[in-house]
C-alpha positions in Angstrom: 76.3 96.0 109.5 77.7 99.3 108.3 80.6 97.7 106.2 78.3 96.1 103.7 78.9 99.0 101.3 82.6 98.5 101.6 82.6 94.9 100.6 83.6 93.9 97.0 82.8 90.3 96.3 85.1 88.6 93.7 83.2 86.6 91.2 86.1 84.4 90.3 83.9 81.7 88.9 83.5 80.0 85.5 79.9 79.0 85.7 77.4 81.8 84.8 74.6 80.3 86.9 76.8 80.3 90.0 77.8 83.9 89.4 74.2 85.0 89.3 73.4 83.0 92.4 76.1 85.0 94.3 74.8 88.2 92.8 71.2 87.5 93.7 72.2 86.6 97.3 74.3 89.6 98.0 73.2 92.5 95.7 70.4 93.5 98.1 73.0 94.4 100.6 74.5 96.9 98.1 77.9 95.2 98.0 80.0 95.6 94.8 81.2 92.8 92.7 84.6 92.2 91.1 85.0 90.5 87.7 88.5 89.4 87.0 90.2 87.5 84.3 88.4 84.1 84.8 84.8 85.4 84.3 85.8 88.0 81.8 87.7 85.6 79.6 84.8 83.1 79.6 81.8 85.5 79.4 83.2 88.7 78.1 81.7 92.2 78.3 78.1 90.9 78.0 78.3 89.6 81.6 79.3 93.0 82.9 76.6 94.8 80.9 74.0 92.4 82.3 75.0 93.0 85.9 75.5 96.7 85.5 72.0 97.0 83.9 70.6 95.9 87.3 72.2 99.0 88.8 74.9 97.0 90.5 78.5 98.3 90.8 81.1 96.3 88.9 84.9 96.5 89.6 86.7 95.2 86.5 90.0 93.7 87.6 92.1 93.1 84.4 95.3 94.8 85.7 96.1 96.7 82.5 99.8 96.7 81.8 100.9 97.6 78.3 102.2 100.5 76.2 100.5 103.8 77.0 98.4 103.9 73.7 97.0 100.4 74.2 96.2 101.1 77.9 94.5 104.3 76.9 92.3 102.7 74.3 91.4 99.8 76.5 90.5 102.2 79.3 88.2 104.1 76.9 86.3 100.8 76.2 86.1 100.0 79.9 84.8 103.5 80.7 82.1 103.1 78.1 80.9 99.9 79.8 79.8 101.8 82.9 82.1 100.1 85.3 82.4 101.4 88.9 86.2 100.9 88.9 89.0 99.1 87.1 92.6 98.3 87.7 95.9 99.2 86.0 99.5 98.2 87.0 101.3 101.1 88.5 104.5 99.7 87.0 103.2 100.5 83.6 104.7 103.9 84.2 103.7 107.5 84.6 102.9 108.2 81.0 100.6 105.2 80.7 98.8 106.1 84.0 98.3 109.7 82.9 97.1 108.6 79.4 94.5 106.3 81.1 93.4 109.1 83.5 92.9 111.7 80.7 91.2 109.3 78.3 88.7 108.1 81.0 87.8 111.7 81.8 87.4 112.6 78.1 85.2 109.6 77.4 83.0 110.0 80.4 82.5 113.7 79.8 81.6 113.1 76.1 79.1 110.4 77.0 77.9 112.1 80.2 78.7 109.0 82.2 79.9 108.4 85.7 83.7 108.2 85.7 85.0 104.9 86.9 87.6 104.8 89.6 91.1 104.0 88.3 92.9 101.8 90.8 96.6 101.0 90.6 98.0 97.6 91.6 101.0 97.8 93.9 102.2 94.4 94.9 100.0 91.3 94.8 99.0 89.9 98.2 100.0 86.4 97.1 103.7 87.3 97.8 105.8 89.1 100.3 106.4 92.8 99.7 108.4 95.6 101.4 106.1 98.2 102.8 108.4 101.0 101.5 108.2 99.7 98.0 104.4 99.6 98.2 104.3 103.2 99.5 106.6 104.2 96.7 104.3 102.7 94.1 101.3 104.4 95.8 103.2 107.7 95.4 103.5 107.1 91.7 99.7 106.6 91.6 99.1 109.8 93.5 101.4 111.8 91.1 99.6 110.4 88.1 96.3 111.5 89.5 94.5 108.2 89.6 92.0 107.4 92.3 93.4 104.7 94.5 95.6 101.7 94.9 95.3 98.0 95.6 97.3 97.1 98.7 97.3 94.8 101.6 96.2 95.9 105.1 99.9 95.7 106.1 100.5 98.8 104.0 97.2 100.5 104.2 97.9 102.6 107.3 101.3 103.8 105.9 99.6 104.8 102.6 96.8 106.7 104.5 99.3 108.4 106.8 101.4 109.7 103.9 98.7 110.6 101.4 95.8 111.3 103.7 92.6 111.3 101.6 94.3 111.6 98.2 94.2 107.8 97.6 91.6 105.2 98.2 93.0 101.9 99.4 91.3 98.7 98.3 92.5 95.6 100.2 92.4 92.0 99.0 93.8 89.0 101.0 90.9 89.0 103.5 90.5 85.9 105.5 88.7 84.8 108.7 91.0 83.5 111.4 90.1 79.8 110.7 90.1 80.1 106.9 92.7 78.4 104.7 94.9 81.3 103.4 95.4 79.4 100.1 97.9 81.2 97.9 97.6 84.5 99.8 100.5 85.7 102.0 99.8 89.2 103.2 96.4 88.4 104.7 94.2 89.9 107.5 90.7 89.9 108.8 88.1 92.4 107.5 87.9 94.4 110.7 91.7 94.7 110.9 91.8 95.9 107.3 89.2 98.6 108.1 91.1 99.6 111.2 94.3 100.0 109.2 92.6 102.4 106.8 91.1 100.2 104.0 88.3 102.0 102.2 87.1 98.7 100.6 87.9 95.1 101.0 87.9 92.4 98.3 86.8 88.9 99.2 86.5 85.9 97.0 86.9 82.3 98.1 85.9 82.8 101.8 82.5 83.8 100.4 81.9 82.2 97.0 83.2 78.7 98.1 80.5 78.5 100.7 76.9 77.2 100.3 75.3 80.1 102.1 76.9 83.2 100.5 75.1 85.7 102.7 76.1 84.0 106.0 79.6 83.7 104.7 79.8 87.4 103.9 78.4 88.2 107.4 81.1 86.1 109.0 83.8 87.7 107.0 82.7 91.2 107.9 82.3 90.4 111.5 85.8 88.9 112.0 
């Protein structure tokens, strides 16, 4: 299944043993893993370092939103961890986004490390959002020179149409047709998201809530 390398599995779990069961089951497929506020708050940077040491790509989703200097310094720490990607809130403003971009470039050049992708959060998929507003936020990300945006499949095609290949689109809110949508509003299936232009999809509960993680992931990617 060619989309395995476009799948990011959200490790929104508070039990370390379960996190590593998911990683063990899916890492051979070369998927990427997202660590958000739940796992990071409980286990800290050591969890990231342990997974990254196994040559697995980690997407750190802390949605940085602060004054430019604080965001810049935090981004420097994240870059030094060796993450594949991390998130910032686009609403933090142009100065903050550009400070983050410049600091990440500087740190990675000095340490001779791979530069992580900087991904800007537009509107969360747990609520409704105007497509025009999401595209406007994506434009701010493009102007700031960051790598991509987090947006639902409902906005992915519009972002790709306007900005071509200048922005990656990472799409959460992925559900199979029979899945409970939970707290998600702007949802779609994986195949629809890819058709609309998503470069990567983020999937959590439809995979990690199941007993057979590999089978669940296969079902998500096939729908």
